[in-house]
VEXDREN-2710 file (C-alpha; in Angstrom, 1 decimal):
% VEXDREN-2710
k/r/px/py/pz
1/MET/102.7/91.0/107.3
2/LYS/100.9/87.6/107.2
3/LYS/98.5/88.8/109.8
4/ILE/97.8/92.0/107.8
5/VAL/97.0/89.9/104.7
6/VAL/94.7/87.6/106.6
7/VAL/92.8/90.5/108.1
8/ALA/92.6/92.3/104.8
9/VAL/91.2/89.2/103.0
10/GLY/88.7/88.9/105.8
11/VAL/87.6/92.5/105.3
12/LEU/87.3/91.8/101.5
13/PHE/84.9/89.0/102.0
14/CYS/82.9/91.0/104.5
15/LEU/82.6/93.9/102.0
16/ALA/81.6/91.5/99.3
17/GLY/78.9/90.1/101.5
18/VAL/77.3/93.4/102.4
19/SER/74.0/93.8/100.6
20/THR/72.8/97.2/99.4
21/PRO/69.7/96.5/97.3
22/ALA/69.7/99.8/95.4
23/LEU/73.4/99.4/94.4
24/ALA/73.5/95.6/94.0
25/GLU/75.2/95.8/90.6
26/ASP/77.6/98.5/91.5
27/GLN/80.6/96.4/92.3
28/SER/83.8/95.7/90.4
29/ILE/86.9/93.5/90.5
30/ASN/89.8/95.4/89.0
31/PHE/93.1/93.9/87.9
32/GLY/96.0/96.2/86.9
33/GLY/99.5/97.5/87.1
34/MET/101.3/100.7/87.7
35/GLY/104.8/101.6/86.4
36/LEU/107.6/104.1/86.2
37/VAL/110.8/104.3/84.2
38/ALA/113.0/107.3/85.1
39/PRO/116.8/107.9/84.8
40/ASP/117.6/106.6/88.3
41/LEU/114.5/104.5/89.1
42/SER/112.3/101.8/87.6
43/ALA/109.3/100.5/89.5
44/SER/106.2/98.3/88.9
45/VAL/103.2/97.4/91.0
46/PHE/100.7/94.7/90.1
47/TYR/97.4/94.6/92.0
48/ALA/93.8/93.3/92.4
49/GLU/91.0/95.4/93.8
50/TYR/87.5/95.0/95.1
51/GLU/85.4/98.1/94.6
52/ARG/81.9/98.8/95.8
53/MET/79.7/101.9/95.3
54/LEU/78.3/103.6/98.4
55/ASN/76.0/106.0/96.5
56/ASP/75.8/107.5/93.0
57/ASN/79.2/109.3/93.4
58/HIS/81.4/107.5/95.9
59/SER/83.0/104.1/96.2
60/LEU/85.1/102.3/98.7
61/PHE/87.8/99.9/97.5
62/PHE/90.4/97.4/98.9
63/ARG/93.6/96.6/97.1
64/LEU/96.2/93.9/97.4
65/GLY/99.5/94.6/95.5
66/SER/103.1/93.7/94.9
67/LEU/105.9/96.2/94.4
68/ASP/109.2/95.6/92.5
69/TYR/111.8/98.3/92.0
70/ASP/115.4/99.1/91.1
71/TYR/117.2/102.3/92.0
72/ASP/120.6/103.3/90.6
73/ASP/122.1/106.8/90.7
74/GLY/125.5/105.6/89.4
75/GLU/127.0/105.2/92.9
76/TYR/124.3/103.7/95.1
77/LYS/122.3/100.8/93.9
78/GLU/119.2/99.2/95.5
79/ASP/116.6/96.7/94.4
80/GLY/113.6/95.4/96.4
81/ASP/110.2/93.9/96.3
82/GLY/107.3/93.2/98.6
83/PRO/103.5/93.1/99.2
84/GLY/101.1/95.7/100.4
85/VAL/97.5/96.4/101.3
86/ASP/95.5/99.6/100.6
87/PHE/92.1/100.9/101.5
88/GLY/90.7/103.8/99.5
89/ILE/87.8/105.9/98.4
90/ARG/86.9/107.3/94.9
91/ARG/84.6/110.1/93.8
92/TYR/83.0/109.7/90.4
93/PHE/81.8/112.8/88.7
94/SER/79.2/111.2/86.4
95/GLY/76.6/111.0/89.2
96/ASP/75.7/107.6/87.8
97/GLY/77.9/105.1/89.5
98/MET/81.3/103.8/88.4
99/LYS/81.5/105.7/85.1
100/GLY/83.8/108.3/83.7
101/PHE/86.3/110.6/85.5
102/PHE/87.2/110.0/89.1
103/ILE/89.6/111.2/91.8
104/GLY/90.6/109.1/94.8
105/GLY/93.0/108.3/97.6
106/THR/94.3/105.4/99.6
107/VAL/96.2/104.7/102.8
108/GLY/98.0/101.4/103.3
109/ILE/100.8/99.3/104.8
110/TRP/103.6/97.9/102.6
111/THR/106.6/95.8/103.4
112/THR/109.8/95.4/101.3
113/ASP/112.9/93.3/101.3
114/TRP/115.8/95.0/99.6
115/THR/119.5/94.8/98.9
116/PHE/122.0/97.6/98.3
117/SER/125.6/98.2/97.1
118/GLU/127.6/101.4/97.3
119/PRO/131.3/100.8/96.2
120/THR/132.3/104.4/97.1
121/ALA/131.1/104.1/100.7
122/PRO/133.3/103.0/103.7
123/LEU/133.7/99.2/103.8
124/VAL/131.1/98.7/106.5
125/ASP/128.3/100.0/104.2
126/GLN/129.5/98.8/100.8
127/ALA/126.8/96.2/100.6
128/GLY/123.9/94.9/102.6
129/GLU/120.3/93.8/102.8
130/GLY/117.4/95.2/104.6
131/SER/113.6/95.1/105.2
132/SER/111.2/98.0/105.7
133/THR/107.6/98.4/106.8
134/ALA/106.0/101.7/105.6
135/ALA/102.7/103.5/105.6
136/LYS/101.7/104.5/102.0
137/ILE/99.6/107.6/101.2
138/ASP/98.4/107.8/97.5
139/PHE/96.3/110.2/95.5
140/GLU/94.9/109.3/92.1
141/VAL/93.1/110.6/89.1
142/GLY/91.7/108.4/86.4
143/GLY/88.6/107.3/84.4
144/ARG/86.5/104.2/83.7
145/ILE/86.0/103.8/79.9
146/PRO/83.6/101.1/78.7
147/MET/84.9/98.4/76.4
148/GLY/82.0/97.7/74.1
149/SER/78.5/97.2/75.6
150/GLY/79.5/94.7/78.3
151/ASN/80.6/95.1/81.9
152/VAL/84.3/95.3/81.2
153/TRP/86.0/98.7/81.8
154/PHE/89.3/100.1/80.7
155/ILE/90.8/102.1/83.7
156/PRO/93.8/104.4/83.0
157/SER/95.1/106.4/86.0
158/PHE/97.9/108.6/87.4
159/HIS/99.1/108.2/91.0
160/ILE/101.3/110.3/93.2
161/GLY/102.2/109.5/96.8
162/THR/104.8/108.6/99.3
163/PHE/106.0/105.8/101.6
164/VAL/106.6/106.8/105.2
165/SER/108.9/104.5/107.0
166/LEU/107.6/102.9/110.2
167/ASP/110.4/100.3/110.7
168/ASP/113.7/99.6/109.0
169/GLU/116.3/96.9/109.5
170/CYS/119.6/96.7/107.7
171/ASN/122.5/94.2/107.9
172/SER/125.9/94.6/106.3
173/THR/126.9/91.8/103.9
174/SER/130.3/93.2/103.1
175/LEU/131.4/93.0/106.7
176/PRO/129.1/90.5/108.5
177/GLY/128.0/91.4/112.0
178/ALA/128.8/95.1/111.5
179/SER/126.1/97.8/112.0
180/CYS/124.4/99.2/109.0
181/THR/123.0/102.7/108.8
182/VAL/121.5/102.6/105.3
183/GLU/117.7/103.2/104.8
184/SER/115.7/102.3/101.8
185/GLU/115.4/104.9/99.0
186/VAL/111.6/104.1/98.6
187/GLY/109.8/107.4/99.2
188/PHE/107.9/109.9/97.0
189/TYR/106.7/108.6/93.6
190/GLY/104.5/109.2/90.6
191/LEU/103.1/106.2/88.7
192/LEU/101.0/105.6/85.6
193/GLY/98.4/102.9/86.0
194/LEU/96.3/100.8/83.7
195/ALA/93.6/98.3/84.8
196/LEU/90.7/96.2/83.6
197/GLY/87.5/96.2/85.7
198/VAL/84.7/93.7/85.6
199/ALA/81.5/95.1/87.0
200/PHE/78.8/93.0/88.5
END
């Protein structure tokens, strides 16, 4: 994951250095969070984005984020956290840059470290810890609402997506050395988001 973050930060600086004279002011740094509270699951994501317009309607963006979640269905319990990197595109319908309603999508790579417990399971799988690497596919709808007459924007959004496991590891802690067949419950999700964007 460290290599992914280093490459991602390098891409961010390259994007920031690209000069497009006609769109020189159409860039934004966005800071925000997404969250979900449901009967079995609570999750939060905090992130920072660099976004740059390609033309009057489309932008590319790069996101670094951190996920934290808890899952509890009354029998199986899991909690985990980890970082991720997304690359995405947005379409703005104003026809005048980063303003108003947009739709978008991202693809990314996220890693999580997690622990689980399941008292009703056979002893070998009663408790353990694992790590996962997953591809993330995300679709979003939202809007950029100006705050006063400055360059600060209020950005509410709604996200749906899924994590697709690429690699899972699990170790039993209730019976050290035993095999562990549990996989992380992180998968399909719906999240509400809120961010502040600073355009320049």
